[in-house]
C-alpha positions as a Python dict, from the first residue, in 0.01 Angstrom:
ca = {
    (1, 'M'): (0, 0, 0),
    (2, 'H'): (200, 295, -119),
    (3, 'V'): (214, 601, -340),
    (4, 'S'): (441, 610, -645),
    (5, 'T'): (432, 785, -981),
    (6, 'R'): (484, 452, -1152),
    (7, 'L'): (184, 295, -981),
    (8, 'M'): (-34, 597, -1035),
    (9, 'K'): (37, 577, -1408),
    (10, 'Q'): (-22, 202, -1406),
    (11, 'A'): (-343, 241, -1208),
    (12, 'T'): (-466, 502, -1458),
    (13, 'V'): (-389, 277, -1753),
    (14, 'T'): (-548, -23, -1587),
    (15, 'L'): (-861, 167, -1491),
    (16, 'A'): (-899, 294, -1848),
    (17, 'L'): (-883, -47, -2013),
    (18, 'A'): (-1213, -168, -2150),
    (19, 'A'): (-1356, -505, -2051),
    (20, 'L'): (-1076, -616, -1824),
    (21, 'A'): (-1040, -991, -1801),
    (22, 'M'): (-1227, -1150, -1512),
    (23, 'T'): (-1029, -1399, -1305),
    (24, 'G'): (-1132, -1623, -1020),
    (25, 'A'): (-819, -1595, -807),
    (26, 'A'): (-844, -1758, -467),
    (27, 'C'): (-603, -1712, -183),
    (28, 'S'): (-767, -1926, 80),
    (29, 'S'): (-608, -2052, 397),
    (30, 'S'): (-423, -2380, 405),
    (31, 'T'): (-602, -2706, 336),
    (32, 'S'): (-578, -2788, 705),
    (33, 'S'): (-837, -2553, 851),
    (34, 'S'): (-1076, -2560, 1140),
    (35, 'S'): (-1450, -2510, 1142),
    (36, 'T'): (-1401, -2201, 1355),
    (37, 'T'): (-1516, -1895, 1166),
    (38, 'A'): (-1481, -1521, 1192),
    (39, 'A'): (-1691, -1240, 1058),
    (40, 'G'): (-1574, -1201, 700),
    (41, 'S'): (-1512, -878, 517),
    (42, 'T'): (-1838, -917, 325),
    (43, 'G'): (-2058, -1030, 612),
    (44, 'T'): (-1984, -1399, 548),
    (45, 'T'): (-1760, -1627, 753),
    (46, 'V'): (-1400, -1723, 689),
    (47, 'S'): (-1204, -2028, 793),
    (48, 'I'): (-906, -1989, 1023),
    (49, 'P'): (-617, -2232, 961),
    (50, 'T'): (-547, -2472, 1245),
    (51, 'K'): (-173, -2497, 1179),
    (52, 'V'): (19, -2360, 1475),
    (53, 'I'): (366, -2215, 1426),
    (54, 'P'): (574, -2334, 1725),
    (55, 'P'): (760, -2077, 1939),
    (56, 'Q'): (1110, -2003, 1815),
    (57, 'V'): (1427, -2057, 2015),
    (58, 'P'): (1620, -1730, 2062),
    (59, 'N'): (1920, -1703, 1831),
    (60, 'A'): (2212, -1589, 2051),
    (61, 'A'): (2389, -1406, 1768),
    (62, 'I'): (2073, -1217, 1673),
    (63, 'V'): (1980, -1148, 2036),
    (64, 'A'): (2319, -977, 2072),
    (65, 'M'): (2228, -742, 1784),
    (66, 'V'): (1914, -606, 1953),
    (67, 'P'): (1963, -251, 2088),
    (68, 'A'): (1983, -233, 2468),
    (69, 'A'): (1683, 1, 2486),
    (70, 'I'): (1459, -263, 2329),
    (71, 'K'): (1624, -564, 2492),
    (72, 'S'): (1574, -417, 2839),
    (73, 'T'): (1195, -410, 2794),
    (74, 'G'): (1183, -779, 2699),
    (75, 'T'): (900, -710, 2455),
    (76, 'L'): (847, -611, 2093),
    (77, 'T'): (534, -397, 2056),
    (78, 'V'): (383, -461, 1713),
    (79, 'A'): (92, -271, 1556),
    (80, 'A'): (-125, -421, 1283),
    (81, 'A'): (-455, -331, 1116),
    (82, 'T'): (-736, -546, 975),
    (83, 'Y'): (-648, -683, 634),
    (84, 'P'): (-708, -1060, 599),
    (85, 'P'): (-529, -1287, 540),
    (86, 'D'): (-227, -1070, 627),
    (87, 'E'): (-363, -951, 961),
    (88, 'F'): (-706, -951, 1127),
    (89, 'L'): (-885, -1028, 1453),
    (90, 'A'): (-960, -1392, 1537),
    (91, 'P'): (-1331, -1478, 1571),
    (92, 'G'): (-1496, -1329, 1875),
    (93, 'T'): (-1168, -1205, 2022),
    (94, 'S'): (-929, -912, 2021),
    (95, 'T'): (-642, -1140, 1916),
    (96, 'L'): (-456, -1053, 1597),
    (97, 'V'): (-395, -1343, 1360),
    (98, 'G'): (-267, -1377, 1004),
    (99, 'M'): (62, -1388, 818),
    (100, 'D'): (203, -1070, 973),
    (101, 'P'): (126, -1158, 1338),
    (102, 'D'): (267, -1509, 1289),
    (103, 'L'): (582, -1372, 1130),
    (104, 'A'): (621, -1088, 1382),
    (105, 'A'): (586, -1334, 1671),
    (106, 'A'): (853, -1562, 1524),
    (107, 'I'): (1082, -1262, 1466),
    (108, 'A'): (1040, -1138, 1822),
    (109, 'Q'): (1108, -1483, 1968),
    (110, 'T'): (1417, -1525, 1750),
    (111, 'M'): (1545, -1196, 1896),
    (112, 'G'): (1472, -1315, 2250),
    (113, 'L'): (1168, -1087, 2292),
    (114, 'K'): (802, -1142, 2373),
    (115, 'P'): (566, -1005, 2106),
    (116, 'K'): (293, -766, 2217),
    (117, 'F'): (32, -696, 1951),
    (118, 'I'): (-177, -380, 1921),
    (119, 'H'): (-475, -364, 1686),
    (120, 'E'): (-463, -22, 1520),
    (121, 'I'): (-621, 166, 1229),
    (122, 'F'): (-390, 139, 927),
    (123, 'A'): (-343, 514, 882),
    (124, 'N'): (-226, 549, 1245),
    (125, 'I'): (45, 284, 1245),
    (126, 'L'): (336, 458, 1071),
    (127, 'P'): (288, 780, 1272),
    (128, 'G'): (286, 559, 1583),
    (129, 'V'): (613, 395, 1481),
    (130, 'V'): (771, 735, 1413),
    (131, 'A'): (654, 862, 1753),
    (132, 'G'): (798, 558, 1931),
    (133, 'K'): (456, 429, 2033),
    (134, 'Y'): (520, 103, 1849),
    (135, 'D'): (847, -89, 1802),
    (136, 'M'): (726, -232, 1471),
    (137, 'G'): (445, -189, 1222),
    (138, 'A'): (351, -521, 1062),
    (139, 'S'): (55, -441, 841),
    (140, 'S'): (122, -496, 471),
    (141, 'F'): (316, -173, 424),
    (142, 'T'): (466, -122, 81),
    (143, 'D'): (822, 9, 106),
    (144, 'T'): (857, 343, -73),
    (145, 'L'): (1126, 609, -87),
    (146, 'A'): (887, 861, 68),
    (147, 'R'): (818, 635, 364),
    (148, 'Q'): (1186, 554, 403),
    (149, 'E'): (1241, 916, 497),
    (150, 'K'): (1046, 852, 819),
    (151, 'V'): (1093, 480, 897),
    (152, 'D'): (1319, 188, 811),
    (153, 'F'): (1174, -115, 636),
    (154, 'V'): (1278, -480, 645),
    (155, 'N'): (1140, -628, 325),
    (156, 'Y'): (976, -968, 361),
    (157, 'F'): (706, -1013, 94),
    (158, 'T'): (596, -908, -256),
    (159, 'A'): (244, -813, -365),
    (160, 'G'): (61, -623, -636),
    (161, 'E'): (-260, -419, -662),
    (162, 'Q'): (-595, -534, -800),
    (163, 'F'): (-958, -434, -852),
    (164, 'F'): (-1270, -626, -753),
    (165, 'V'): (-1644, -579, -809),
    (166, 'K'): (-1978, -721, -702),
    (167, 'S'): (-2059, -1032, -901),
    (168, 'G'): (-2328, -975, -1162),
    (169, 'S'): (-2310, -596, -1131),
    (170, 'A'): (-2330, -368, -1433),
    (171, 'M'): (-1957, -312, -1392),
    (172, 'A'): (-1890, -686, -1400),
    (173, 'R'): (-2104, -731, -1713),
    (174, 'S'): (-1991, -438, -1924),
    (175, 'G'): (-1632, -374, -1827),
    (176, 'L'): (-1478, -49, -1706),
    (177, 'V'): (-1409, 175, -2005),
    (178, 'S'): (-1316, 472, -1785),
    (179, 'P'): (-1320, 537, -1410),
    (180, 'C'): (-1472, 879, -1469),
    (181, 'G'): (-1828, 886, -1344),
    (182, 'H'): (-1785, 576, -1128),
    (183, 'S'): (-1736, 517, -755),
    (184, 'V'): (-1443, 346, -585),
    (185, 'A'): (-1414, 203, -232),
    (186, 'V'): (-1069, 213, -67),
    (187, 'M'): (-910, 195, 277),
    (188, 'R'): (-792, 526, 416),
    (189, 'G'): (-418, 598, 405),
    (190, 'T'): (-337, 347, 130),
    (191, 'I'): (-183, 375, -217),
    (192, 'Q'): (-521, 291, -360),
    (193, 'E'): (-678, 597, -201),
    (194, 'S'): (-399, 821, -332),
    (195, 'A'): (-413, 672, -683),
    (196, 'A'): (-791, 714, -694),
    (197, 'K'): (-756, 1081, -597),
    (198, 'V'): (-504, 1138, -876),
    (199, 'Q'): (-737, 976, -1128),
    (200, 'A'): (-1033, 1177, -998),
    (201, 'A'): (-840, 1501, -1052),
    (202, 'Q'): (-752, 1393, -1406),
    (203, 'C'): (-1118, 1324, -1486),
    (204, 'V'): (-1219, 1672, -1369),
    (205, 'A'): (-928, 1836, -1553),
    (206, 'S'): (-1035, 1671, -1878),
    (207, 'G'): (-1396, 1783, -1837),
    (208, 'K'): (-1531, 1435, -1762),
    (209, 'A'): (-1756, 1316, -1483),
    (210, 'K'): (-1587, 1297, -1145),
    (211, 'V'): (-1479, 983, -965),
    (212, 'S'): (-1659, 931, -634),
    (213, 'I'): (-1407, 807, -377),
    (214, 'H'): (-1534, 636, -63),
    (215, 'S'): (-1256, 605, 195),
    (216, 'F'): (-1294, 389, 504),
    (217, 'A'): (-1092, 324, 818),
    (218, 'T'): (-1091, -52, 752),
    (219, 'Q'): (-1092, -276, 446),
    (220, 'A'): (-1401, -456, 580),
    (221, 'E'): (-1596, -130, 563),
    (222, 'A'): (-1477, -72, 207),
    (223, 'N'): (-1589, -423, 110),
    (224, 'T'): (-1931, -367, 266),
    (225, 'A'): (-1970, -46, 65),
    (226, 'L'): (-1920, -255, -248),
    (227, 'T'): (-2168, -529, -152),
    (228, 'N'): (-2426, -269, -46),
    (229, 'G'): (-2398, -80, -373),
    (230, 'V'): (-2247, 234, -223),
    (231, 'A'): (-1943, 188, -451),
    (232, 'E'): (-1898, 9, -782),
    (233, 'V'): (-1530, -89, -766),
    (234, 'G'): (-1305, -204, -480),
    (235, 'F'): (-932, -141, -500),
    (236, 'T'): (-664, -288, -274),
    (237, 'D'): (-357, -516, -262),
    (238, 'S'): (-380, -843, -454),
    (239, 'P'): (-345, -1082, -154),
    (240, 'G'): (-635, -907, 13),
    (241, 'V'): (-846, -912, -304),
    (242, 'A'): (-790, -1286, -350),
    (243, 'Y'): (-890, -1352, 10),
    (244, 'I'): (-1191, -1118, 0),
    (245, 'V'): (-1321, -1283, -317),
    (246, 'S'): (-1256, -1640, -204),
    (247, 'T'): (-1442, -1586, 124),
    (248, 'S'): (-1736, -1393, -23),
    (249, 'H'): (-1915, -1710, -143),
    (250, 'G'): (-1964, -1568, -489),
    (251, 'V'): (-2078, -1221, -381),
    (252, 'L'): (-1762, -1057, -519),
    (253, 'Q'): (-1526, -1127, -807),
    (254, 'T'): (-1182, -1011, -913),
    (255, 'Y'): (-1162, -755, -1191),
    (256, 'G'): (-853, -775, -1408),
    (257, 'E'): (-511, -910, -1317),
    (258, 'P'): (-279, -795, -1034),
    (259, 'F'): (-31, -529, -1140),
    (260, 'N'): (268, -337, -1010),
    (261, 'L'): (441, -587, -782),
    (262, 'S'): (613, -415, -489),
    (263, 'L'): (793, -504, -168),
    (264, 'Y'): (618, -515, 167),
    (265, 'G'): (822, -398, 464),
    (266, 'L'): (811, -431, 842),
    (267, 'A'): (821, -69, 961),
    (268, 'L'): (1073, 29, 1230),
    (269, 'P'): (1172, 362, 1389),
    (270, 'K'): (1427, 533, 1167),
    (271, 'G'): (1787, 461, 1264),
    (272, 'N'): (1714, 304, 1603),
    (273, 'G'): (1926, -5, 1531),
    (274, 'M'): (1641, -254, 1493),
    (275, 'A'): (1655, -300, 1116),
    (276, 'A'): (1965, -523, 1122),
    (277, 'P'): (1843, -772, 1388),
    (278, 'V'): (1495, -789, 1234),
    (279, 'Q'): (1649, -855, 892),
    (280, 'A'): (1872, -1125, 1045),
    (281, 'A'): (1571, -1281, 1217),
    (282, 'V'): (1368, -1294, 894),
    (283, 'N'): (1660, -1449, 707),
    (284, 'A'): (1703, -1707, 985),
    (285, 'L'): (1333, -1796, 955),
    (286, 'I'): (1370, -1824, 577),
    (287, 'A'): (1670, -2054, 618),
    (288, 'D'): (1504, -2291, 864),
    (289, 'G'): (1175, -2311, 673),
    (290, 'V'): (952, -2140, 932),
    (291, 'Y'): (897, -1843, 701),
    (292, 'N'): (762, -2073, 429),
    (293, 'Q'): (542, -2254, 682),
    (294, 'I'): (384, -1924, 782),
    (295, 'L'): (317, -1812, 424),
    (296, 'T'): (182, -2155, 330),
    (297, 'K'): (-48, -2154, 633),
    (298, 'W'): (-219, -1842, 498),
    (299, 'G'): (-202, -1936, 128),
    (300, 'L'): (50, -1661, 52),
    (301, 'Q'): (357, -1853, -53),
    (302, 'S'): (351, -1697, -401),
    (303, 'G'): (469, -1370, -244),
    (304, 'A'): (775, -1518, -75),
    (305, 'V'): (1113, -1347, -102),
    (306, 'A'): (1444, -1534, -115),
    (307, 'T'): (1621, -1291, 117),
    (308, 'A'): (1508, -1012, 348),
    (309, 'T'): (1647, -669, 257),
    (310, 'I'): (1647, -328, 424),
    (311, 'N'): (1478, -32, 252),
    (312, 'G'): (1460, -218, -78),
    (313, 'G'): (1177, -6, -217),
    (314, 'T'): (1288, 207, -512),
    (315, 'T'): (979, 408, -609),
}
């Protein structure tokens, strides 16, 4: 979820294509799943994988890399939003689950720390990291040069952007010739919101009908706006779209192919010394197979990286 000139141009081109190909991508949880369900993003229920990632043994060399200020607390405070399957609340609880919480927990344990998770609105997480409120933001953040000015990122995943619509809607039947005159649902503070605003300005500048942008604090609210007919098109990261569609029981469908692959990053306070040990922890988890177990658990192994990097975003 980020803002870049390259993506804005790509988003504009993609939005303007007529009759985009419909695909039935599904990014469901692993085949070993429980019957326990949670409120889904479209009012349905979603399965929660039963696979448990075992606690990690602290790596002495990596523990030694952790700054004294963090090590002395014994905890790693991690903020995450609601964006299944990457991160969301378990059914009927305030417990964060998903790829990012699993990975953040394993990282903290590898560094000899106890993870402490805070459920936060997406738009508030990076400011919280900058202010020192959170030790880490683990919430599907795309690493960009602009964000690197405020935080450090440890890159751990790749993802693209994608559109989705209500199945059987006029949009699904006819194809999107132009975004002008249509409505888009997005989560506040994301690249999708920024790209939609750029496109809306271009429509007005060219004398065409405006784009109605509906921004919401959570992705679930944006999805509901689509199913209720408040908006015609949903726009978010491809892993989220695949999960939203696959758990909607046919209510929603993907619209076009994912585009503009980018790096996700775990957000850390700028220059506080945590980037190196977090990078080392991710690479240790990649080497011993735990990283792949976590991604496979949530059906996200296609976004795996071979090696964790620091501030690898280039746009």
